[in-house]
Backbone bond lengths (Angstrom), bond angles and torsions (degrees), N, CA, C in turn:
res aa  C-N    CA-C-N  psi(-1)  N-CA   C-N-CA  omega(-1)  CA-C   N-CA-C  phi
1 X - - - 1.455 - - 1.526 109.68 -
2 X 1.324 115.23 134.32 1.463 120.74 178.19 1.525 108.93 -113.68
3 X 1.328 115.47 158.35 1.460 120.75 175.17 1.519 108.51 -122.21
4 X 1.325 115.64 139.64 1.458 121.98 -179.09 1.523 108.88 -126.09
5 X 1.336 116.08 151.94 1.459 120.97 177.76 1.523 108.84 -128.38
6 X 1.332 115.72 133.74 1.465 121.60 177.10 1.527 108.17 -121.09
7 X 1.320 116.08 125.70 1.464 121.18 173.74 1.520 106.97 -99.69
8 X 1.336 116.48 101.27 1.463 121.53 -179.26 1.530 110.40 -111.87
9 X 1.334 115.89 22.25 1.467 119.51 178.64 1.524 108.95 -64.71
10 X 1.333 115.81 136.98 1.465 120.83 179.85 1.520 113.33 91.81
11 X 1.321 117.71 -15.28 1.468 120.31 178.27 1.522 109.88 -85.66
12 X 1.312 116.30 142.73 1.463 121.63 176.49 1.518 108.97 -102.29
13 X 1.330 115.76 160.79 1.456 122.77 177.53 1.536 109.20 -53.32
14 X 1.311 119.74 134.27 1.466 128.68 8.75 1.527 113.68 -96.95
15 X 1.325 118.14 14.24 1.467 122.14 -176.02 1.517 115.62 -49.14
16 X 1.360 118.17 -54.55 1.468 118.62 -177.76 1.532 113.93 -61.46
17 X 1.319 117.56 -42.42 1.474 120.05 179.80 1.528 109.97 -66.89
18 X 1.322 117.43 -37.30 1.469 121.29 177.75 1.525 110.20 -62.02
19 X 1.352 116.67 -44.07 1.471 120.85 178.19 1.532 110.53 -62.53
20 X 1.333 115.74 -42.85 1.459 120.78 179.86 1.530 110.31 -63.63
21 X 1.323 116.66 -44.47 1.459 121.87 179.51 1.534 110.65 -58.53
22 X 1.336 116.76 -46.32 1.474 120.79 -179.53 1.524 111.30 -61.43
23 X 1.341 116.75 -43.75 1.465 120.02 -179.17 1.521 110.95 -67.02
24 X 1.323 117.09 -39.43 1.461 120.60 -179.68 1.521 111.85 -66.43
25 X 1.341 117.32 -30.42 1.467 119.92 176.76 1.525 110.55 -63.07
26 X 1.332 116.98 -34.86 1.470 121.89 -178.81 1.524 112.34 -82.83
27 X 1.333 116.99 -25.82 1.465 121.54 -175.93 1.522 111.18 -72.49
28 X 1.317 114.51 157.08 1.468 122.04 176.35 1.530 108.82 -98.26
29 X 1.313 116.62 160.68 1.462 121.53 177.35 1.532 109.82 -55.71
30 X 1.343 116.09 130.63 1.462 121.01 -179.25 1.516 113.84 95.63
31 X 1.341 117.51 -15.96 1.468 120.62 177.88 1.530 109.96 -67.09
32 X 1.328 115.46 153.56 1.461 122.36 -178.82 1.525 108.92 -113.11
33 X 1.329 115.97 132.00 1.468 121.23 175.61 1.529 107.74 -119.39
34 X 1.326 115.67 125.98 1.462 121.90 174.80 1.516 107.10 -108.16
35 X 1.324 116.43 132.69 1.462 121.47 -179.39 1.517 109.06 -130.34
36 X 1.340 116.53 137.69 1.466 122.10 175.66 1.522 108.39 -114.93
37 X 1.339 115.10 130.47 1.461 122.66 -171.48 1.529 109.38 -138.37
38 X 1.337 116.78 148.50 1.468 120.21 175.10 1.526 112.56 -109.54
39 X 1.321 118.50 -6.37 1.468 122.11 178.57 1.535 108.90 -76.72
40 X 1.353 118.23 115.55 1.471 120.25 -176.41 1.530 113.94 -60.49
41 X 1.312 118.87 -26.32 1.469 121.94 179.97 1.532 111.54 -68.57
42 X 1.318 117.23 -16.33 1.460 121.01 -176.10 1.527 112.18 -62.14
43 X 1.323 117.64 -34.80 1.472 120.41 -178.54 1.529 110.71 -55.36
44 X 1.311 115.21 -50.39 1.466 121.26 179.77 1.532 109.75 -66.54
45 X 1.326 116.16 -43.77 1.467 121.23 -177.96 1.526 112.24 -60.55
46 X 1.332 116.94 -45.81 1.467 119.27 -175.06 1.528 110.91 -69.74
47 X 1.330 117.50 -33.59 1.466 119.32 177.28 1.526 110.38 -64.24
48 X 1.327 116.93 -46.58 1.475 121.35 178.50 1.522 110.92 -63.51
49 X 1.329 115.92 -43.64 1.459 121.10 -177.76 1.529 110.66 -61.03
50 X 1.322 116.94 -42.77 1.469 120.43 179.99 1.526 110.89 -64.65
51 X 1.333 117.12 -41.44 1.472 119.92 178.19 1.527 110.27 -62.16
52 X 1.338 115.54 -44.15 1.458 121.35 -177.09 1.533 111.61 -66.61
53 X 1.329 117.17 -38.81 1.469 121.19 -174.81 1.525 113.44 -94.61
54 X 1.343 116.76 -4.52 1.473 122.67 -179.26 1.524 113.44 68.14
55 X 1.343 117.91 14.22 1.458 120.89 173.06 1.527 107.80 -80.98
56 X 1.336 116.84 153.77 1.468 120.95 -173.98 1.528 111.43 -97.61
57 X 1.320 115.79 122.29 1.464 121.63 176.22 1.528 106.70 -82.61
58 X 1.340 116.39 104.17 1.461 121.16 -176.20 1.522 111.82 -77.05
59 X 1.343 116.39 -39.32 1.461 120.02 178.80 1.515 109.76 -156.19
60 X 1.332 114.06 153.46 1.460 121.39 178.86 1.520 106.30 -148.81
61 X 1.330 115.80 113.19 1.457 119.68 -177.97 1.516 110.55 -138.52
62 X 1.319 115.65 158.10 1.463 120.77 178.42 1.520 108.37 -129.80
63 X 1.331 116.00 123.30 1.460 122.43 178.67 1.523 108.05 -133.59
64 X 1.323 116.62 124.45 1.471 121.77 179.37 1.527 112.52 51.33
65 X 1.343 116.69 47.06 1.462 123.77 178.54 1.524 114.91 66.18
66 X 1.324 117.32 12.90 1.470 120.90 174.50 1.522 107.53 -110.25
67 X 1.330 115.88 122.62 1.462 122.26 178.36 1.520 107.37 -93.14
68 X 1.324 115.65 127.38 1.456 120.87 -179.62 1.528 107.97 -119.58
69 X 1.314 115.51 121.49 1.468 121.08 179.18 1.523 108.78 -119.29
70 X 1.321 115.36 140.34 1.459 121.28 175.86 1.524 106.68 -120.37
71 X 1.338 115.60 122.90 1.462 121.28 -173.94 1.529 109.15 -125.04
72 X 1.338 115.03 137.19 1.470 121.34 176.49 1.524 108.23 -105.52
73 X 1.330 115.10 128.41 1.458 119.42 -179.83 1.528 110.72 -71.00
74 X 1.335 114.27 133.50 1.476 120.71 -179.20 1.511 110.99 -69.89
């Protein structure tokens, strides 16, 4: 299992989801991707995206206007 980190702070929709999609294409099943985003719409987007792609949203938190999501590849 590998872990990846994406810094998508400052990017607006669809930038963060596009970055996440690209990284997930390279990841193997079971790998963990952590992404940090400042676009408030990302919270809703990442939840929908995980449901649609069957990837597991392990955590989703917001601290000081930075949204941090941890996703496990299905």
